[in-house]
C-alpha positions, 0 to 999 in steps of 0.5 A, a space after each residue: 433260498 439255497 438249494 441244499 442237497 436236502 431240498 434237491 432230494 425232496 424235489 426228486 422224491 416228489 417228482 417220483 411221486 408224480 411219475 408213479 401216479 401217472 404210471 399207475 393211472 395209465 397202466 390201469 386205463 390201458 388194462 381196461 380192455 383185458 379186464 373187461 373181457 376177463 370179468 365179462 362186463 360191457 362198455 356201460 359198466 366200464 363207464 360206470 366204474 370210471 365214474 365211481 373212480 371219480 367219486 371215490 377220488 373226491 373222497 380220497 382228496 378229503 381223506 388227504 386233507 384230514 390226514 394232512 391236518 393231523 400228521 402232514 401231507 407226507 403221511 397222506 401221500 404215503 397212505 394214498 400210494 399204499 392204497 393204490 399199490 394194493 388196489 392196482 394188483 387187485 384190479 389186474 388180477 380180478 376175475 370176479 366182478 364184486 372184487 373188481 368193484 371193491 378194488 376200483 373203489 379203493 383205487 379211486 380213494 388212493 388216486 384222490 389222496 395222491 392227487 391232493 397230497 402230491 400237490 401239497 408236497 409240490 407246494 412245499 418244495 416250490 416254497 423252498 425253491 422260491 420259483 415255479 416248479 409245478 410244470 416240471 412235476 406234472 411233466 414227470 406225470 405225463 412222461 411216466 403215463 406215456 411210458 406205461 402206455 407204450 409198455 402196455 402196447 409192447 407187452 400186448 404186441 408180443 403176446 405177453 400177459 395183460 396184467 403185467 404192466 399194472 403189476 409192475 406199476 404197483 411194485 413201483 408205486 409201493 417202492 415210491 411209498 417206502 421211499 417217501 416215508 423219509 424222502 417226502 417233505 415232513 413239513 405241515 402246512 395246515 391248521 392245528 387239530 385242536 385250534 379255536 375255529 373262532 381265532 384261526 386265520 380263515 381260508 380265502 374262499 373266493 380265491 380258492 373258488 377262483 383257482 378251482 374254476 381254472 382246474 375245473 375248466 382245464 379238466 373239462 377240456 382234458 376229459 373231453 379230448 381224452 374220452 372223445 378224440 379217438 371216437 370222433 376220428 373213427 366214427 365222425 370222420 371215418 379216419 383210417 384205423 392207423 390214424 384214430 389213436 393219433 388224436 390222443 397221442 398228439 394231445 399227450 405229446 403236446 401236454 408233455 411239451 407244454 408242461 416242460 416249458 410252463 415254468 420257464 414261461 411263467 418266469 418270463 411272462 408271469 402266470 396271467 399272460 401264460 394263462 391267457 395265452 393258453 386259453 387262446 390256444 385251446 380256443 383256436 384248437 377247438 375252432 380248428 376241430 369244429 370248423 374243419 372236419 378232416 383228420 389232419 385238422 382234428 389231430 392238430 386241433 386236439 394238440 392245441 387243446 393240450 394247453 389247458 392241461 399242459 399249462 393251466 393245471 400246473 399254474 393253478 396248483 402253483 398258485 393254490 399253494 401260495 394263497 395262504 402258505 400256512 394252510 396250503 395243504 387244506 387249500 390244495 385239497 379243496 382245489 383238487 376237488 374241482 379236478 374230478 368235477 371237470 373230469 366227469 363233466 368233460 367225459 359226459 357232456 360231448 356225448 350228450 350234446 352230439 354224436 358222429 360228425 356233429 361231435 366236431 362242433 361239440 368240442 367247442 363246448 369245453 373251450 367255451 367253459 374255459 373262455 368263461 372263466 378267463 375273467 378270473 385270470 388275475 387271481 393267478 398273479 402272485 
């Protein structure tokens, strides 16, 4: 398919949407310590707020589905970003707990709406290119998240105000929303609102569940490493303070590299082989963390476990967009729900299983979840 200037412009706009999503999420998460101190809440309340974000995000994904059916994913994406821009400013400036709860709920809805509708838009752009592009789109997300994390660290290091990074992120999110009004793809890929349920082409539910299983498993791994890698290095292995952030830092860097290479790997080897390789790499990483209780081995293991989020997530959403192209918006909204289930399970399960030095072997649990869904790999074949 010819890559006209319009098609390229659509891809740039959608890449900007992924970057804005990653930037905003990292800005909010890295601002949590300052918010916690300002509002006067403890770690338990912060954990409950993050759980609330996941639940609200699931509602946001359903909202994106409803909007996409009526007006298209472009409108769903613009709406999600508008909600996020307002919510991020409120989160950054909240000094009252009640307002913070409202802001977090609004942010969660916007987060879920953007997660779903950005993938809907990615599927439309990939269809016009007729080749894998989701790896590059997710790489934009990861790169922007790293930039936001470094920016927050730099601002805090020089004594700057903690709300500055979230407010700057909100401005950029709002700018992307305005850009997207014309820049995002206007095509609809959903059923007609007033069609007859008895005659419409049904959704491929088994395939949706199979692809969703990979999204679930990948986010179980991602949430486990994101939530517990630093704690394991600090409390379980008594690593030096300068080493404790390196587990998650190595993980993020490896996720970015995996996403940058995912599209080329799929073109060369196919999704099934890449998915199988990613599963094996994650398992090796988990075994390394579990079997060798040393900071260097743990950091290397966490980097290897990045293959789940780095390769499997782009592959799964790429496949979701192909299952039934004329209803891909609806399919992606449903597959996206598995994201939040995986995030909740991954963040909670390790803490329930073990603590301290025993936390190392507990990292086998998310890898086992991924291995258990590996027999479904053929569904990823186009």
